[in-house]
C-alpha positions as CSV (number, residue, x, y, z in Angstrom):
1,M,-106.1,-11.6,42.2
2,H,-102.7,-10.7,43.8
3,P,-102.9,-7.1,45.2
4,G,-99.2,-6.4,44.8
5,R,-98.7,-3.3,42.6
6,A,-95.2,-4.5,41.7
7,F,-96.9,-7.3,39.8
8,A,-99.7,-5.3,38.1
9,W,-100.0,-5.9,34.3
10,D,-102.4,-3.4,32.8
11,E,-101.6,-2.8,29.2
12,A,-104.9,-3.6,27.5
13,S,-103.4,-4.7,24.1
14,A,-100.9,-7.0,25.8
15,L,-103.6,-8.6,27.9
16,Q,-105.7,-9.2,24.8
17,R,-102.7,-10.8,23.0
18,F,-102.1,-13.0,26.1
19,I,-105.8,-14.2,26.1
20,A,-105.6,-14.9,22.4
21,D,-102.3,-16.8,22.8
22,V,-103.4,-19.0,25.8
23,A,-106.9,-19.3,24.3
24,F,-108.3,-21.3,27.3
25,A,-110.0,-20.2,30.5
26,H,-111.9,-21.1,33.6
27,I,-115.3,-19.4,33.5
28,C,-116.9,-18.6,36.9
29,I,-120.3,-17.3,37.8
30,A,-122.4,-17.2,41.0
31,V,-125.8,-19.0,41.0
32,D,-127.9,-18.7,44.2
33,G,-124.9,-17.7,46.1
34,S,-122.7,-20.6,45.0
35,P,-119.9,-20.6,42.5
36,L,-120.2,-22.6,39.3
37,T,-117.2,-23.1,36.9
38,A,-116.5,-24.4,33.5
39,Q,-113.5,-24.6,31.2
40,A,-113.6,-23.3,27.6
41,P,-111.5,-22.2,24.6
42,L,-111.5,-18.5,24.0
43,A,-111.5,-16.2,21.0
44,I,-110.9,-12.5,21.0
45,E,-113.7,-11.0,19.0
46,A,-114.5,-7.5,17.6
47,Q,-113.7,-4.6,19.8
48,G,-111.9,-6.8,22.3
49,A,-114.9,-9.0,23.2
50,V,-114.0,-12.4,24.8
51,G,-116.0,-15.2,23.1
52,F,-116.3,-18.8,24.3
53,H,-118.6,-21.8,23.9
54,L,-119.7,-24.7,26.1
55,A,-121.4,-28.0,25.6
56,R,-125.1,-27.5,25.7
57,A,-125.4,-29.9,28.6
58,N,-123.0,-27.9,30.7
59,P,-124.6,-26.9,34.0
60,L,-123.5,-23.2,33.5
61,V,-125.4,-22.8,30.2
62,P,-128.8,-22.0,31.5
63,H,-127.4,-19.4,33.8
64,L,-124.9,-17.5,31.6
65,D,-127.0,-15.2,29.5
66,G,-127.0,-11.8,31.3
67,A,-124.9,-13.1,34.1
68,C,-121.7,-11.5,35.5
69,A,-118.8,-13.8,34.7
70,V,-115.1,-13.9,35.3
71,A,-112.9,-15.7,32.8
72,T,-109.5,-16.6,34.3
73,V,-106.7,-17.2,31.8
74,L,-103.5,-18.8,33.3
75,G,-100.3,-18.8,31.4
76,E,-96.8,-20.0,32.2
77,N,-96.3,-20.7,35.9
78,A,-93.7,-22.4,38.1
79,Y,-92.7,-23.0,41.7
80,V,-89.6,-21.0,42.8
81,S,-87.4,-22.4,45.5
82,P,-85.9,-19.9,47.9
83,D,-82.6,-21.6,47.6
84,W,-82.3,-20.3,44.0
85,Y,-82.0,-16.7,45.1
86,G,-78.6,-17.2,46.7
87,T,-79.6,-14.9,49.7
88,A,-80.8,-15.6,53.2
89,D,-84.3,-15.3,54.7
90,Q,-86.2,-16.1,51.5
91,V,-89.4,-18.1,51.2
92,P,-90.9,-20.4,48.6
93,T,-93.3,-18.8,46.0
94,W,-95.0,-19.4,42.7
95,N,-94.5,-17.2,39.7
96,Y,-97.1,-16.9,37.0
97,R,-98.9,-14.7,34.4
98,L,-102.7,-14.5,34.6
99,V,-105.5,-12.4,33.1
100,E,-109.0,-12.0,34.3
101,A,-111.8,-10.9,32.0
102,R,-114.9,-9.8,33.9
103,G,-118.3,-8.6,32.4
104,L,-121.8,-9.4,31.4
105,V,-122.3,-12.5,29.3
106,R,-124.4,-12.5,26.1
107,R,-125.6,-15.7,24.4
108,L,-124.7,-15.9,20.7
109,D,-127.0,-16.7,17.8
110,T,-126.0,-19.5,15.4
111,A,-124.3,-17.2,12.9
112,E,-122.2,-15.6,15.6
113,L,-121.3,-19.0,17.0
114,T,-120.3,-20.3,13.6
115,D,-118.1,-17.2,13.1
116,Q,-116.5,-17.8,16.5
117,L,-115.7,-21.4,15.7
118,D,-114.2,-20.4,12.3
119,R,-111.9,-17.8,13.9
120,L,-110.9,-20.0,16.8
121,S,-110.0,-23.0,14.6
122,A,-108.2,-20.7,12.1
123,A,-106.1,-19.2,14.9
124,Q,-105.1,-22.6,16.3
125,E,-104.5,-24.2,12.9
126,A,-102.2,-21.3,11.9
127,R,-99.9,-22.5,14.7
128,L,-99.5,-25.9,13.0
129,A,-98.1,-24.5,9.8
130,P,-96.9,-25.8,7.4
131,K,-99.7,-28.3,7.9
132,P,-102.6,-27.4,5.6
133,A,-105.2,-25.7,7.8
134,W,-108.3,-27.6,8.8
135,T,-111.6,-25.8,8.0
136,R,-115.2,-26.7,8.4
137,D,-115.4,-27.2,4.7
138,K,-114.1,-30.7,5.5
139,L,-117.4,-31.4,7.4
140,T,-120.6,-32.5,5.8
141,P,-123.5,-30.1,6.4
142,D,-125.2,-32.7,8.6
143,R,-122.1,-33.0,10.8
144,M,-121.8,-29.2,11.1
145,A,-125.4,-28.9,12.1
146,S,-125.0,-31.7,14.7
147,L,-122.0,-29.8,16.2
148,L,-123.8,-26.5,16.4
149,G,-126.7,-28.3,18.1
150,A,-124.4,-29.7,20.8
151,I,-122.8,-26.4,21.9
152,V,-123.8,-22.9,22.9
153,G,-121.8,-19.8,22.2
154,F,-121.3,-16.8,24.5
155,S,-119.5,-13.4,24.5
156,I,-118.3,-11.0,27.2
157,D,-118.8,-8.0,25.0
158,R,-117.1,-5.3,27.1
159,P,-114.7,-7.1,29.4
160,A,-112.8,-5.4,32.1
161,L,-109.3,-6.9,31.9
162,R,-107.0,-7.2,34.8
163,G,-103.6,-8.9,34.6
164,I,-101.0,-10.1,37.1
165,A,-97.4,-10.9,36.0
166,K,-95.8,-12.2,39.2
167,L,-92.3,-12.7,38.0
168,G,-90.0,-11.7,40.8
169,Q,-90.1,-8.0,40.2
170,N,-89.7,-7.5,43.9
171,K,-86.4,-9.3,44.0
172,R,-82.9,-7.9,43.3
173,A,-81.3,-8.5,39.9
174,D,-78.9,-11.1,41.3
175,E,-81.7,-12.9,43.1
176,R,-83.8,-13.0,39.9
177,A,-80.9,-14.2,37.9
178,G,-80.4,-17.1,40.2
179,A,-84.0,-18.2,40.0
180,I,-84.0,-17.7,36.2
181,A,-81.0,-19.9,35.8
182,A,-82.5,-22.7,38.0
183,L,-85.8,-22.6,36.1
184,R,-84.0,-22.9,32.8
185,A,-81.9,-25.8,34.1
186,R,-85.1,-27.7,35.0
187,G,-86.7,-27.0,31.6
188,D,-89.0,-24.1,32.5
189,A,-87.7,-21.9,29.8
190,T,-90.9,-20.0,29.2
191,I,-91.4,-18.7,32.7
192,A,-87.7,-18.0,32.9
193,T,-87.8,-15.8,29.8
194,A,-90.9,-14.0,31.2
195,M,-89.0,-13.3,34.4
196,R,-86.0,-12.0,32.5
197,D,-88.2,-9.6,30.5
198,A,-90.6,-8.6,33.3
199,A,-89.0,-5.4,34.7
200,P,-88.6,-3.4,31.5
201,A,-91.9,-4.8,30.1
202,L,-94.0,-3.7,33.0
203,T,-92.4,-0.3,33.6
204,G,-95.0,2.5,33.2
205,A,-97.8,0.1,32.2
206,T,-100.9,1.9,33.5
207,A,-103.7,1.6,30.9
208,R,-106.9,0.2,32.3
209,P,-110.3,-0.2,30.7
210,G,-112.4,3.0,30.6
211,P,-115.2,3.8,33.0
212,G,-118.1,1.4,32.7
213,S,-116.1,-1.1,30.7
214,G,-116.9,-4.6,31.9
215,S,-119.5,-3.4,34.3
216,C,-121.7,-6.1,35.9
217,S,-124.3,-3.7,37.2
218,G,-127.7,-5.1,36.5
219,A,-126.4,-8.7,36.2
220,A,-128.7,-11.5,37.3
221,A,-128.0,-12.5,40.9
């Protein structure tokens, strides 16, 4: 994660909303000294837990329960040309927002997995309104049982959340304005808007998870 304090994004509630909005992550653990990764949809669960599920055949599945994992959630991002700043001696960069959720993983039972699937699909279907929401009531019991048998659910119950919003906060207002205009002109309106809002949104944001939150002490090696 980028070490620059100018880009720190620490407000816990904002990080949780970001995870819920993106709702997709790269999951990484270490097994015998080597990294293993997978990609999974995410759900924010009770007390801020981060839930996900994987195909039962995924190579990570046998190693996840009790492991220390990092879920990396990448949001809007874009290349920024130095020409856009309108000043000399600039270099290319990449702007983005990203949140990492780190902590011990717990395997879910069938009831917990079913609840996770219900909440995940409800959250995503709500974005498709006015389309009537899909629910698992449209599945036969046999089809639902087959689905549950093919996947495994997990939760990072007490994640330590760290965010980076690298959005040009280290640039002058006129330099940011030039980059924002260029990004809008090429259709990258989402990252342009995030850059416009970055300075006031990040001022004074200092909240971090409490001591022990997201601890991986005692995790399986």
